[in-house]
C-alpha positions as CSV (number, residue, x, y, z in Angstrom):
1,M,0.0,0.0,0.0
2,T,1.3,3.4,-0.9
3,S,0.6,6.2,1.6
4,F,0.9,10.0,1.1
5,K,0.7,11.8,4.5
6,M,0.7,15.6,4.8
7,S,1.1,16.9,8.3
8,I,0.5,20.6,8.8
9,G,1.4,23.0,11.6
10,L,-0.5,26.2,12.1
11,A,1.2,29.4,11.1
12,P,0.5,32.8,12.7
13,Q,-2.7,34.4,11.3
14,P,-2.0,37.7,9.5
15,M,-4.6,40.5,9.4
16,Y,-5.2,42.3,6.2
17,N,-7.8,43.7,3.9
18,S,-8.7,42.0,0.6
19,C,-11.4,42.1,-2.0
20,C,-14.5,40.2,-1.2
21,S,-14.4,38.2,-4.4
22,S,-10.7,37.5,-4.9
23,I,-8.6,34.5,-5.9
24,F,-5.3,33.6,-4.2
25,S,-3.3,31.0,-6.1
26,I,-0.1,29.3,-4.9
27,V,2.0,27.2,-7.3
28,V,5.0,25.3,-6.3
29,D,6.7,23.5,-9.2
30,S,10.4,23.0,-9.6
31,S,10.7,20.3,-12.3
32,D,11.1,21.2,-16.0
33,E,8.9,18.2,-16.8
34,A,6.0,19.6,-14.7
35,K,6.4,23.1,-16.2
36,A,6.1,21.5,-19.7
37,F,2.6,20.3,-18.7
38,S,1.3,23.4,-17.1
39,P,-2.2,22.9,-18.5
40,M,-2.5,20.0,-16.0
41,K,-2.2,22.5,-13.2
42,Q,-5.3,24.5,-14.2
43,F,-7.6,25.1,-11.2
44,L,-11.1,23.9,-11.6
45,M,-12.5,26.6,-9.3
46,Q,-10.9,29.2,-11.5
47,S,-13.2,28.0,-14.3
48,Y,-16.1,27.9,-11.9
49,Y,-15.7,31.6,-10.9
50,D,-15.3,32.6,-14.6
51,R,-18.9,31.6,-14.9
52,Y,-20.4,32.3,-11.5
53,T,-20.1,35.1,-9.0
54,N,-20.7,33.2,-5.8
55,L,-20.4,29.7,-4.6
56,H,-23.7,27.8,-4.5
57,D,-24.0,24.1,-4.3
58,S,-26.5,23.8,-7.1
59,D,-24.4,25.8,-9.5
60,F,-21.3,23.9,-8.5
61,E,-22.9,20.5,-9.0
62,N,-24.0,21.6,-12.5
63,F,-20.6,23.0,-13.3
64,M,-18.8,19.7,-12.2
65,S,-21.1,17.5,-14.2
66,Q,-20.2,19.6,-17.3
67,E,-16.5,19.8,-16.5
68,V,-16.1,16.1,-15.9
69,T,-18.0,15.2,-19.1
70,S,-15.9,17.6,-21.2
71,G,-12.7,16.2,-19.5
72,L,-13.3,12.6,-20.6
73,C,-10.6,11.6,-23.1
74,E,-11.3,9.2,-25.9
75,V,-9.2,6.4,-24.5
76,L,-11.5,6.0,-21.4
77,P,-13.7,2.9,-21.4
78,E,-17.4,3.3,-21.0
79,N,-17.3,2.0,-17.4
80,H,-14.6,4.5,-16.4
81,N,-16.2,5.3,-13.1
82,S,-15.3,1.8,-11.8
83,M,-11.7,2.0,-12.7
84,L,-10.6,3.7,-9.5
85,R,-12.9,3.4,-6.4
86,L,-12.9,5.4,-3.2
87,S,-12.9,2.7,-0.4
88,V,-12.5,4.8,2.7
89,L,-13.3,8.5,3.6
90,R,-12.7,9.7,7.1
91,R,-13.0,13.3,8.4
92,D,-12.0,14.8,11.7
93,L,-12.0,18.3,13.2
94,V,-8.7,18.8,15.0
95,G,-7.9,21.5,17.6
96,E,-10.0,23.7,19.8
97,G,-11.4,27.3,19.7
98,S,-11.7,29.4,16.6
99,H,-8.6,28.0,14.9
100,R,-8.9,24.4,13.9
101,R,-7.9,21.9,11.2
102,V,-10.0,19.7,9.0
103,S,-8.3,16.3,8.6
104,T,-9.2,14.1,5.7
105,L,-8.1,10.5,5.1
106,I,-8.8,9.1,1.6
107,K,-8.2,5.5,0.6
108,L,-8.4,4.5,-3.1
109,Q,-8.8,1.0,-4.5
110,T,-8.1,0.1,-8.1
111,Q,-10.8,-2.0,-9.8
112,Q,-9.5,-2.5,-13.4
113,L,-5.7,-2.8,-13.4
114,K,-5.3,-3.3,-17.1
115,S,-7.5,-0.4,-18.2
116,L,-5.9,1.9,-15.6
117,S,-2.4,1.0,-16.5
118,E,-3.1,1.8,-20.1
119,L,-4.6,5.2,-19.3
120,L,-2.2,6.5,-16.6
121,S,0.8,6.7,-18.8
122,Y,2.5,10.0,-18.2
123,S,1.5,12.2,-15.2
124,C,-1.4,12.5,-12.9
125,E,-2.6,14.8,-10.1
126,F,-5.1,14.2,-7.4
127,I,-7.5,17.2,-6.9
128,I,-9.4,17.9,-3.6
129,I,-12.0,20.7,-3.5
130,E,-13.1,21.8,0.0
131,R,-16.3,23.9,-0.2
132,L,-16.3,25.9,3.0
133,P,-19.4,27.2,4.7
134,S,-19.7,31.0,5.1
135,G,-18.9,30.8,8.8
136,V,-15.2,29.8,8.3
137,F,-12.4,30.8,6.0
138,A,-8.9,29.6,5.0
139,D,-6.1,32.1,5.2
140,P,-4.3,32.3,1.8
141,F,-1.0,33.5,3.4
142,E,-1.0,30.6,5.8
143,L,-1.6,28.2,2.9
144,Q,1.2,29.9,1.0
145,H,3.6,29.0,3.8
146,L,2.5,25.4,3.6
147,A,3.0,25.3,-0.2
148,Q,6.4,26.8,0.1
149,R,7.3,24.1,2.6
150,G,6.3,21.4,0.0
151,V,3.2,20.2,2.0
152,F,1.1,20.5,-1.2
153,N,2.1,20.8,-4.8
154,D,-0.5,23.5,-5.8
155,I,-3.2,25.1,-3.6
156,A,-5.5,28.0,-4.0
157,V,-8.3,29.8,-2.2
158,F,-11.2,31.0,-4.3
159,G,-14.2,33.2,-3.4
160,D,-14.5,35.5,-0.4
161,T,-11.0,35.9,1.2
162,N,-11.8,39.0,3.3
163,L,-10.7,37.7,6.7
164,E,-12.2,40.6,8.6
165,L,-15.8,40.2,7.5
166,P,-18.2,38.6,10.0
167,S,-20.1,35.5,9.0
168,F,-23.4,37.3,8.1
169,L,-21.6,39.6,5.7
170,S,-19.3,37.1,4.0
171,N,-19.8,34.8,1.0
172,R,-18.6,31.2,0.8
173,S,-15.1,30.2,-0.3
174,A,-13.4,27.1,-1.5
175,V,-9.9,25.6,-1.2
176,E,-8.6,23.5,-4.1
177,I,-5.6,21.2,-3.5
178,H,-3.5,19.6,-6.1
179,L,-1.2,16.6,-5.3
180,D,1.1,15.2,-7.9
181,V,0.8,11.4,-8.1
182,D,3.0,8.8,-9.7
183,P,0.5,6.8,-11.9
184,N,2.2,3.5,-10.9
185,T,1.3,4.0,-7.3
186,L,-2.4,4.0,-8.3
187,L,-2.1,0.4,-9.4
188,Q,-2.2,-0.6,-5.8
189,P,-4.2,0.6,-2.7
190,T,-3.2,4.2,-2.0
191,D,-3.8,6.5,0.9
192,F,-4.0,10.3,1.1
193,S,-4.0,12.1,4.4
194,I,-4.2,15.9,4.4
195,E,-5.1,18.7,6.9
196,I,-6.3,22.2,6.1
197,P,-6.1,24.9,8.7
198,L,-9.3,27.0,9.0
199,H,-10.4,29.9,11.1
200,A,-13.9,30.9,12.3
201,R,-15.5,34.2,11.4
202,Y,-17.2,36.4,13.9
203,Q,-20.6,34.8,14.4
204,P,-24.0,36.6,14.8
205,L,-25.5,36.8,18.3
206,N,-27.2,33.6,19.4
207,E,-29.0,32.8,22.7
208,S,-27.3,29.4,22.9
209,G,-23.8,31.0,23.0
210,Y,-22.6,29.3,19.8
211,S,-23.3,28.9,16.1
212,I,-23.2,25.6,14.3
213,V,-21.3,25.3,11.0
214,E,-21.6,22.2,8.9
215,F,-19.1,20.7,6.4
216,G,-20.0,18.4,3.6
217,A,-17.8,15.8,2.0
218,P,-15.0,17.2,-0.2
219,D,-15.0,16.8,-4.0
220,M,-12.2,14.4,-5.2
221,L,-11.0,14.1,-8.7
222,L,-8.1,12.5,-10.6
223,R,-6.7,14.3,-13.7
224,C,-4.2,12.5,-15.9
225,S,-2.4,13.1,-19.2
226,T,-2.1,10.2,-21.6
227,K,0.3,9.1,-24.3
228,E,-2.2,10.5,-26.8
229,K,-1.0,13.8,-28.2
230,A,-4.2,14.6,-30.0
231,Q,-7.1,16.5,-28.6
232,N,-8.6,15.2,-25.3
233,S,-5.3,13.8,-24.0
234,S,-6.1,15.0,-20.5
235,C,-8.6,12.9,-18.6
236,L,-10.7,13.8,-15.6
237,L,-12.2,11.3,-13.3
238,K,-14.6,12.1,-10.4
239,L,-14.4,9.8,-7.4
240,K,-17.8,8.9,-5.8
241,N,-18.3,7.9,-2.2
242,D,-21.4,5.8,-2.9
243,D,-19.7,2.5,-1.9
244,A,-17.1,3.8,0.4
245,N,-16.8,3.3,4.1
246,L,-17.6,6.8,5.5
247,Y,-16.5,8.1,8.9
248,N,-17.6,11.5,10.2
249,V,-18.1,12.8,6.7
250,D,-20.5,15.6,7.8
251,L,-18.4,17.6,10.2
252,I,-20.0,20.0,12.7
253,W,-18.1,22.9,14.2
254,R,-19.7,24.7,17.2
255,I,-18.3,28.2,17.0
256,P,-18.6,30.4,20.1
257,S,-20.8,33.5,19.6
258,G,-22.2,36.3,21.8
259,K,-25.6,36.2,23.5
260,K,-28.0,39.0,22.7
261,A,-29.0,39.2,26.4
262,H,-25.4,40.2,27.2
263,S,-25.1,42.8,24.4
264,D,-26.0,45.8,26.7
265,L,-23.6,44.8,29.4
266,V,-20.8,44.2,26.8
267,S,-21.4,47.6,25.2
268,T,-21.4,49.4,28.5
269,V,-18.1,47.7,29.7
270,T,-16.5,48.3,26.3
271,F,-17.5,52.0,26.4
272,L,-16.1,52.4,29.9
273,I,-12.8,50.7,29.1
274,A,-12.4,52.9,25.9
275,F,-13.2,56.1,28.0
276,L,-10.8,55.2,30.7
277,S,-8.0,54.4,28.2
278,T,-8.6,57.7,26.5
279,L,-8.5,59.5,29.8
280,V,-5.2,57.8,30.8
281,I,-3.6,58.8,27.4
282,L,-4.8,62.4,27.9
283,V,-3.5,62.7,31.4
284,T,-0.1,61.1,30.4
285,S,0.2,63.5,27.5
286,L,-0.6,66.6,29.7
287,H,1.9,65.4,32.3
288,Y,4.6,64.9,29.7
289,F,3.9,68.3,28.2
290,N,4.1,70.1,31.5
291,S,7.3,68.4,32.3
292,R,8.9,69.5,29.1
293,V,7.7,73.1,29.7
294,R,9.3,73.2,33.2
295,K,12.5,71.8,31.9
296,D,12.7,74.4,29.1
297,L,12.0,77.2,31.6
298,K,14.8,76.0,33.9
299,Q,17.3,75.8,30.9
300,S,16.4,79.3,29.8
């Protein structure tokens, strides 16, 4: 069994302003061979946002059905969906508080060795698309550090990357991960284990003291180039989880939020602290000014 394990440590969270509908792309590729096949590195979410303004599940499902159909090369057999099967999908939410990591374990099982060995002849990449709910976001700069360290090959954040917007003012975003795969490793059971660091947005007031954010299963695809140099030499396969063993696929993140009953008290305390801080600054400034005046008078 071949195993690809990606272990991620959290980097400091930077604060910055960005456009609400921006795209942040990170590409790490050092080999001349990979550069020669740059079309293989095209992000699917880039194509999605070329057609749609915001991320909606119905639009995305329609887009994916068209994209996979158009990405089927001529050498694929009619029963191509059974060539590579997703056998296990396990999801976990790691960490505490407002900064956590989504861990995903993926196990693949080859069904048709002969057909797959004929198809996967040059280079392949495994694509994972994590559609994030509006209550959380992925920090593009944090992911950039991970890509620079070689944790992923390519990774990009698409959609709303304004980190300062609260949950009720933000749109959804998506993280697309590309992992280069040796086609020969797919001829045997293969594991992928990845973690994506995520951050919670400011949640609306809620009497329970927390908001519930739900994650769905990620979208998983395999894109390969073939020996064919003619049109449709790049093949795209979408992995389905219909027959897979699923564990914690639908994650739930309980994010702390303020209670409306406490809003008046919090506002009053915040005002008093701000007033006292301003008063301290004013008194300190006056004291410093008077000290300088007395010192100047003595010197004169």
